[in-house]
N, C-alpha and C positions, 0 to 999 in steps of 0.2 A: 325717413325710413327707407331702407333699400327695398327695391321691387324684387320679390322672390319668384323664381321660375322653377317649376318641377317638370322635367322633361322625360319622365318615365313613369307610367302608371297604366293600370288595366281595369277594364269594366266587365260587365256580364257578356260582352261580345267576344271575350276570350275566357280567361280564367279568374276574372275579378269578381268580387262579391256584390259590388254596387252598380246600379244602372248609371248611364252617363249623367242623368239629372242629379241623382243622389251623390255621385262622386264630385261633381262640380260644386254643388252646394257645400259639401264637406271641405273642399279645397278653399273656398271663400272663407269659411269659418276658421281655417288654419292659417289664413293670412297670405295665401298664394294669389298672385295677380296674373301669372302666365303659366299655362300647363300644356303638355303634349300628351294626348292619349295614345298609347302605343300598344294596342292589343295585338296578340299573336295572330298573324295571318289574317287580319281583318281590319277593314276601314269602315265597317258598317255603322259605327256610332256617329259618323258624320252624315249629313249636315246638322242633325238634331243637336249634337253636342255643341256646335258652334253657336246655335241659337240660344241654348241654355247658358253658354258662356256670356253672351251678350246680356242676358237677363240678370246674371249675377255680377257682371262687371269683371269677368275673368277671360283673358285672351286664350282661346283654344287653338293650338297649332296641330293640324292633322299629322298623325304619325302612325307607324306600324313597326312591329318587331318580327324579324325574319330569322329563321335558323339557317346556318350555312355550315358546310363541312370543310375543315382545313386539316390535312394530314390525319384523318380519322378522328378529329376532335370536333365537337359540336360547339360552334361559336354563334353568338346572337348579334344581329346587326339591327340597329335602330334607324329607321328612315324618318326624317323630319321634313315638313312642308310638302308632303306628297300630294299630288292631285288625286283625290280620292274618287274621281269620276273617270280616271284614265282606263280605257278599255283593256289595255295589255295588263296593267296591274290587277284589275278586277278578275281577269281570266286566270292569271297565275294564282291569285289568292283562292279562287274557287277550287282550282286543282289541288292546292295545298290542303284545303279543308276536307276534300274528298279523301285525300291520302291519310289525313288524321283519323277519319272515320274507319278506314280499313285497318289502320294500326290499332285503334281501340278495340276493334273486333278480334284481332289476333291476340291482344293482351288478355281480353276476357276469356278467349278460348284456352289460353295457357293457364289462367287462374282456375277455370273449370276442370282442367286436366290434373290439377294438384289439389282437388277437393275444396275449392272455394267456389261455391255455386252462384256466383254473381251473375245477374242477368244483364245482357247488353242494353236492354230497354231502360234499366235503372240508371245506367251511365248516361245515356242520351237525354234522359229526363233531367239530370243534374246539369248537363251542358246547355240545355234550352236552346236559345238562338246563338250561343257562342260556339267558337271553334273548339271542338272536343279535344281534350288532352288528358295526360295522366292525373292532374289535380282532380278532374271530375271522377276518374276511376277511384282515386283514393277517398274522395268524399262519399261516393256511393258505398264503398267497402265499410266505412265507418258507420254510415247511417243504416246500412242493412245488418250491422252487427257482426261482420266477419273479422273486424280488426278493432283495436282499442283507440288508435289515433291515426290522424292523417300522416304523420311522420313515420309511424310504424309500417304503414302500407308501403311507403317507398323503401324503407330499410329492409323489410322482410320479403317483399314481393316484386314491386314494379320499378324500383330504382335501377340505375345502370348496373348491369351484371346480375340482377335479381332473377329468380326462376321464371318470372312472368314478363321480363323486360323484352321489348321489341324496339328495334331501331326505327326512327322516323325518316321520311323522305326529306332530303336536304339539297339545297342548291350549292354550287361552289361559291366561294366568297366573291369571285369576280362576277358571277351571274347575279348574285344578290345585290351587289353594288350597282350593276348595270340596270337592274330592274328599278331600283329606287331612283337612280339618275334619270332614266327614261320617263319617270313619273314626275319629274321636276323637283325631286327631293335631294337631301343631303344624307350621307351614310356615316353612322357612328358605331364604333365597336362598343358593345354593351358590357358592363361590369367585367373588365378584363382581369381584375384581381382574382376572380374566381377560378380561372383556368389558363390564363395566357402565359406561355413561356416567352422569352425574349425573341426567339426565332419566329414563333407564331405571330407575335405582335408586328415584327418587321415585315413578315409576309403579307399581313392584312393591310399595312400601310402602303406597301408597293402595289397592292391590288387596286388602289385608287380611293382609299378611305378619306372622308372629309374631316373626321374628328374622332375623339375618344370620350367615353363617359368617365370622367375623372372622379366625380362625386357619386358615391353609391353606398348604401348601408353595409355592404359586405367588405368595403375597403377600409383598411387600417390607415392612420395618418401617413404611414410610410408609403402605402400604395398611392394615395392622393398626391403626395409630393413627387413620387417617381413618374406617374402618368402626366402630371402637369409639366414636368421637365421634358418628357417625350413630345408632348403637344408643342411646346415652344421650340424644341430642336427641329421638328419637321414642319413647322408653320401650319399646324393643324388647328382645328377648332376644339373648344372645350365644352363638354356638356355634363349634366348631372341630374340626379333625381332620386326619388324614394323607391322606385320599383314597387309601388303600393298595389296590393291585391285586395285589401279590405278584410283582414282578420283571419283568413284561411292560414296564413303563415305567421300568425301572431305579430302582425306588422303595423298595428294601428298607430304606434308611437312614431313611426318614421315620417308620416305625412306632415309636411310643414317644417321638418327638421333637416331634410336633405334636398338642397336646391342650389341653383346658380343664380347670379345676379343678372339684371336686365342687359348689361353691356355685353355679356356673352351671347345672349339671344340676338342682339343687334349686330354682332359680328357675323352670326349665321346669315342674317337677312342681307347683310352687305355682300357676303360671299355669293349668295343666290342671285343678287342683283348684278354682280360682276359676271357671273356665269351666263346669265340671260343676255346681258349686253354683248358679250363676246360671241354669242351664237347668232346675233342679228346680222 
């Protein structure tokens, strides 16, 4: 049987439903042998997650998901094999988290101004120890009875262009890649089929990208074929995963069904080894 690797998933340390322990247990049940936890702006699930992985026989690769700005477009960059103790990385991530809190405050203030009396404390309660984001605001709106569904919260209020929308602080693509690289990691463009024009794709590649997330639930077979072609043309690495959040996005069925095989992960490790050798 092929060894399955899911390189994109979230825990309670960002906007996922499951703790690292619960998530890794679920991954084992779904037949995954290698995973990367890629919480938004957080590496706080490690090293506990690595220990849980050892317990369940699942290799856990430290990862992170960062937001970057390219030509006014919000793109997501996945960092794999990052050193989660790197002081520079931790300093940046703490700054991003503080910016997330400020953004959440501004969104709640906008909601209040349009007669949605959501309390900021209710949002932070949902976020818990995680990096606060719009999903926590949507969940709080549903649970407090101000809206019928999570998706409706985005569609009517907090989605891009909505009356309570607020931009978030973002790095440039070059700075995001540099931050991941300086932490010993590899940079991958996440789910490009969602937003990427050909021009934007080539811009991110020129910025020093190591690879592209080819497999993703939002990708049609035509997307997968196209991005695999781009990977081969530019000698990039291929990644893929479920982007599993744990039910908030009705995504339970994706876990175990969107993955790459072990040889793709081995190619990443080989690239890292080559990079490290060339720096000696």
